[in-house]
Each structure stands twice: as C-alpha cells, then as structure tokens.
C-alpha positions, -999 to +999 in steps of 0.1 A: -087-636-429-069-617-456-100-597-463-103-583-428-082-555-413-070-578-385-065-614-375-069-629-340-039-643-323-037-659-289-011-660-261-011-668-224-027-634-216-056-640-241-067-631-276-057-599-294-064-584-328-033-581-349-032-560-381-038-585-409-009-572-430+016-573-401+043-599-401+048-596-364+023-612-340+006-610-306+038-611-285+053-582-305+021-563-303+020-566-265+057-555-263+050-524-284+022-515-259+042-523-228+073-504-238+065-469-252+099-457-239+120-442-266+098-443-297+128-459-315+123-495-328+150-520-329+150-517-367+171-486-363+200-511-359+199-531-391+230-551-381+210-565-351+181-575-373+204-592-398+222-609-369+189-623-355+180-636-390+214-652-394+210-670-361+175-682-369+188-694-403+217-713-387+193-728-361+169-740-388+197-757-408+211-773-376+177-786-365+170-799-400+203-819-399+192-833-365+159-844-379+139-819-359+126-798-388+113-811-421+124-799-455+095-776-464+095-757-430+133-755-430+135-742-465+108-716-458+125-704-427+159-702-444+144-682-473+126-658-450+159-653-431+178-646-463+153-620-473+157-602-439+195-604-442+192-588-476+173-559-459+137-568-464+109-566-437+131-546-413+101-523-408+083-552-391+108-552-362+089-527-341+096-533-304+114-505-286+151-506-282+147-503-244+125-531-231+120-554-201+124-591-203+161-595-211+154-592-249+125-616-250+104-592-270+132-588-296+135-626-299+097-630-302+095-602-328+121-621-349+104-654-345+070-640-355+082-621-386+102-650-398+073-674-392+048-653-410+070-647-440+078-684-441+040-692-440+035-670-470+063-688-488+045-721-480+013-707-494-005-700-462-018-668-446-001-649-418-011-662-384-019-697-396+006-711-370-007-747-372+014-750-403+046-733-390+048-718-355+071-690-343+081-709-311+076-745-321+096-743-354+115-710-357+127-712-321+136-749-318+164-755-294+167-718-285+160-694-258+161-656-258+190-660-233+213-675-259+198-660-291+198-624-279+234-621-266+247-640-295+229-617-319+244-587-300+279-600-305+274-608-342+258-573-348+286-556-328+313-574-348+300-559-380+296-525-364+332-526-352+344-535-386+326-504-400+340-482-372+376-494-379+372-486-416+360-451-407+389-446-383+413-456-410+398-430-433+403-403-407+438-416-399+447-414-436+434-378-437+456-368-408+486-387-423+482-367-455+482-334-436+512-346-416+531-350-449+518-317-463+528-298-431+561-315-425+582-285-434+562-259-413+579-249-381+557-239-351+558-236-313+547-266-293+529-259-261+525-275-227+498-263-203+489-238-229+523-221-224+551-218-250+573-249-249+597-258-277+595-257-315+581-286-335+566-289-370+529-288-378+535-321-395+546-336-362+516-323-345+492-338-371+511-371-371+502-376-335+465-376-343+471-403-369+491-424-345+465-422-318+438-434-342+460-463-354+466-474-318+429-475-312+421-494-344+443-521-329+426-520-295+392-524-312+405-554-332+416-570-299+383-562-283+364-577-312+380-610-306+364-612-272+329-610-287+335-640-309+327-663-280+289-670-280+265-691-260+242-705-287+230-739-274+229-727-238+191-721-240+176-708-207+205-707-182+234-725-199+224-762-192+211-766-228+177-779-217+154-786-247+183-785-272+196-816-290+230-827-276+246-820-310+228-787-316+255-764-302+284-774-325+261-777-355+245-742-351+279-727-345+293-740-377+262-729-397+264-695-382+301-692-390+293-702-426+266-675-428+284-646-411+321-654-419+329-645-383+354-667-364+328-675-337+335-700-309+312-717-285+320-706-249+336-734-229+312-729-200+277-720-212+263-713-178+291-687-172+287-673-207+249-668-203+252-645-173+285-628-180+286-594-198+323-588-194+330-588-231+305-559-236+321-540-207+356-544-223+344-533-256+325-503-242+357-493-224+377-494-257+349-473-274+353-448-245+390-447-251+384-439-288+360-412-279+383-396-253+412-394-278+390-382-307+376-355-284+411-343-274+420-341-310+390-320-318+398-298-288+432-292-304+417-284-338+393-258-323+421-242-303+446-241-331+420-225-354+407-201-328+404-164-338+409-155-365+422-123-350+420-128-312+430-165-311+459-187-320+450-187-358+476-212-366+454-233-389+422-227-409+393-252-407+372-252-439+341-230-434+310-251-433+282-227-424+274-192-410+282-192-373+258-166-358+224-151-362+237-118-348+274-116-356+280-113-394+310-131-408+315-154-378+323-190-386+323-217-360+343-250-358+310-270-361+325-303-372+349-307-343+321-296-320+298-323-332+325-349-327+331-336-292+294-342-285+296-377-298+324-384-274+304-371-245+276-394-254+300-424-257+314-417-223+279-417-209+270-449-227+300-466-211+287-457-177+253-472-187+269-504-199+289-506-167+259-503-144+238-526-166+265-554-166+270-550-128+232-553-122+229-588-135+217-614-110+224-651-108+221-670-141+210-641-164+216-604-170+181-589-177+196-556-188+212-565-221+188-544-241+202-512-227+237-526-231+229-533-268+213-498-273+243-481-257+269-501-276+252-497-310+248-460-305+285-456-296+297-476-325+274-460-351+279-425-339+317-428-337+317-442-372+297-413-386+317-388-366+351-401-379+338-400-415+324-365-410+355-352-394+377-366-422+356-354-451+342-321-438+371-309-418+406-325-418+409-328-456+403-291-460+426-278-432+452-252-443+481-237-424+489-201-417+526-207-423+539-171-419+521-167-386+535-200-373+570-190-381+566-155-366+554-170-334+585-192-332+608-164-339+592-142-313+588-170-287+608-171-255+604-209-257+633-212-282+657-204-254+653-241-244+672-250-276+701-228-264+703-243-230+729-269-239+752-242-254+749-212-230+739-230-198+707-230-177+715-198-158+722-177-189+692-192-207+670-182-177+684-147-177+678-143-215+642-156-211+635-131-182+649-102-202+629-112-233+597-114-213+603-081-195+614-061-226+595-078-253+627-083-272+636-115-291+657-142-276+678-142-308+688-105-304+694-107-267+718-136-271+737-117-297+738-085-276+752-105-246+778-122-268+767-156-256+768-170-292+777-157-326+752-152-354+765-182-372+762-204-342+727-191-335+716-197-371+729-233-370+712-241-336+679-226-346+676-244-379+642-262-381+658-296-384+678-289-352+648-276-333+624-304-340+644-336-335+673-349-314+708-339-325+742-350-312+757-324-289+792-336-290+814-309-275+784-286-277+796-271-310+763-264-328+778-271-362+782-308-353 
C-alpha cells in the first residue's frame, strides 16, 4: 500500500481513493469535496486542533481506565495526541471552517489523523483500521455533539487568555502615556464643541481604564465556557458511554489543559444551548466598540497637521498617498477600526446561529466557532499592533494644546462659580463675537482681578474638583 499513490478506504457511501501519505481518511476527503466554501481549513485555528487532540487524549485515558481500550492502543492514541498538541500534523486538518453537519467533519478529521498516526506508532500502515479504528477506538464513548462544543470551549479559553494579555499590553502603553502627559493642559470637548479644560494625561488614562474594565468582563465570560458536555454523546443522554466516563474524562482533560472545567449539571440542556457563546461574543463586541471609539479619538486628535486638531502626533508608519506627496495617514488606528467592524458583524452571526438551533442540537456551531475565533484572534493582533506601532510612539503638541486652552471660550465655565452664570454667558458671547480672549474680557469688565483669574485658571484648578468655600479662588 505504501508504494502506491493512494489507498482505498470505505464508508457508508462507498469506496474512495485516499492519498497514501495523508493522515486523514475517507470521511475527511468527502468533507473537503462537499464544503469548498472559504478555502480556509480548520488548521488556521491551532488552538482548536490542540483542543481536539486534548479531548481525544483525555478520552483514551478515561476509556483505558474503564477497561474499554487496551494498553497498546491507548498509548499510541495518547502519543499521537501529544504530537498534535505540540504542533505536529496540523496541516492534515483540512476540512473547511464552514461546514454542514454540526462539526461532524471536524471530529472525523481529528479521529482519522489521530488513528493513522497511532497506527504508524504501532508499526502499521495508514488505513489499516483493523488494528486501530478512528471510530471504534479513537471515538469511544463520544459523539461530535459533545466533542465539538467542548473543543470550542477549550480553544476559546486559550484564545481569551491571549487576548487579555494583549489588552494588558495596550493598557500599559496608554498608562505610560497618561503619566507622560499628566502635566499637559488641553481643552476637553463634548459633541465636538469646546467644553472645559483637562489634561492630556487624563484623556489617555480613560483609554487605559476602559481596557482594564473589559479585561475583567472577558475573565467573567471565560468562566461561562468552563462548563462542558463531554459524556453527553448524541443528545445528552450519554448513550454508548460508560456510566463513569463523564467524570473520568473531565478529570483527565483538566489535567491536560489546566483549565477549571466542569461537567454541565444537565447534559441534555448543555448539548443544545449556545448561550455561553452568545455571552462571550457580546463581550467581544463590547471590547471592539470601545477600542474603535479610542481609535476614532486618536485619529481626530492627530488630524491635520495644519487643517485639523493637531493636538497629538501619531508615529508615521508609511506614505499616505500615491498622489499627495508628504501625506501620512493614521493607518494603525484605521486597521483596528476595521477589526472592530468585523467583530460587530461576527456577533450578529453568532446571534443568528445560536438562535437557529432546533430541539436537541445546534447544527450551526461551526460558524459560531469561526466567528468567535476570528474575533478573538483579530482583536488580539489589533491590540498588540496598536500598542507597538502607534500608542508607544505618540507625542504631544504641548504649545498648541495650551494655546487652544488660553484662546478657548470654554474656560468661562471655570469662572461661573465666581462671576455668576449671567456674567459668564455675556463674557462668552462677547469673546465669540469679537474673537477676544475670555481672560482679557473679564479683566476689562472688572469682574475679577488678575491675581484672582490666575489662581482660578491654574491647571490644577481647572482639571479637578476644588472647594469653593466662599468663592474666594485663593481657597
């Protein structure tokens, strides 16, 4: 068999030629032919492949303890799974990320690759399933309907951990800028209109705080996906599985993954319910929305340089135009904006797919998986890119920021407690009509002395609460 370019494998549809060097088998081959959808194989998500191998390893160990799998076969399956977890044979996971069958093709792909590698370890040729069979041995006590969603949860757990680390990196970059810019006064804006003064450090600290909040929301959501339905088999009744299989496989999987997994209290419910995926997708959308808002701010604050706000400078990354020499675009915030748009769309997909489940199974988990994995992976890459190629290199145009404050009508708000709302309004109107400064108009009207104005308009007074007392600005 090894000397021919193909081997013959059989399934319920009939015989097929499978490439002799392929670790996958006939079920995978048919899936590749049936689902030429995206051209993207499941191997694009290595955490999913590793999660599948971890589950198959845990299942082999559990079934061995139950006397359902002999030593040689168990050892070969376990060793094959360890190789896959270490990153080998991922190119043999070839079914499309979008597929019919509720993930059956993915489970079959895993069973066949593990079986054929195990056969090699036992000294047999690929396809000699009489010695070790993908379904009879690798898949003992399992169904796609408990393996696949459990693998999604294990893979997503690791993906979330990587995303949280990336968000922490970005948060640290914003925190460093908040400290660096703590002394720089600027105008805050509401509805794109002058509001009241603040510091640039305060502005950047908000971006860090928003990220920190979402890191915590992701940790909370990750606990929801710790509940798995291994042992449920087809619909949650546990048919074909040993009565002691579920607790055993859970413990072995916890040992392998170091994730605090728990068996769902009601396996029938857990097999059909995608609520945890919907919750997680919603949190990912929240992260995306807030990241995109932050990037909107960075693009706006750096707009210009002559005809925009020009308050900060983003590090130049590449030429911005094929026709306008010298133009530089905010390409890093722009790419993160686009990631956010994608994540928001992915959340809609997850929502519809979860809602479309019927009776005891949701057949649309492959598109849920594809959507979640894209969101997690792209958000992670976006956070790291934004931190390294944008935020860390941001500089402030300090003189322009101060000049805007000094020329702004918005500082009249700080005078309101001392000169009254009516006087403050009149000063603002005159400043707007004449182009004069609030500072000079207040002095001209004799509403406050120069010493009083200087005390009121100190940066530390303008950017934080201060006791008014008897409205003496010196207090």
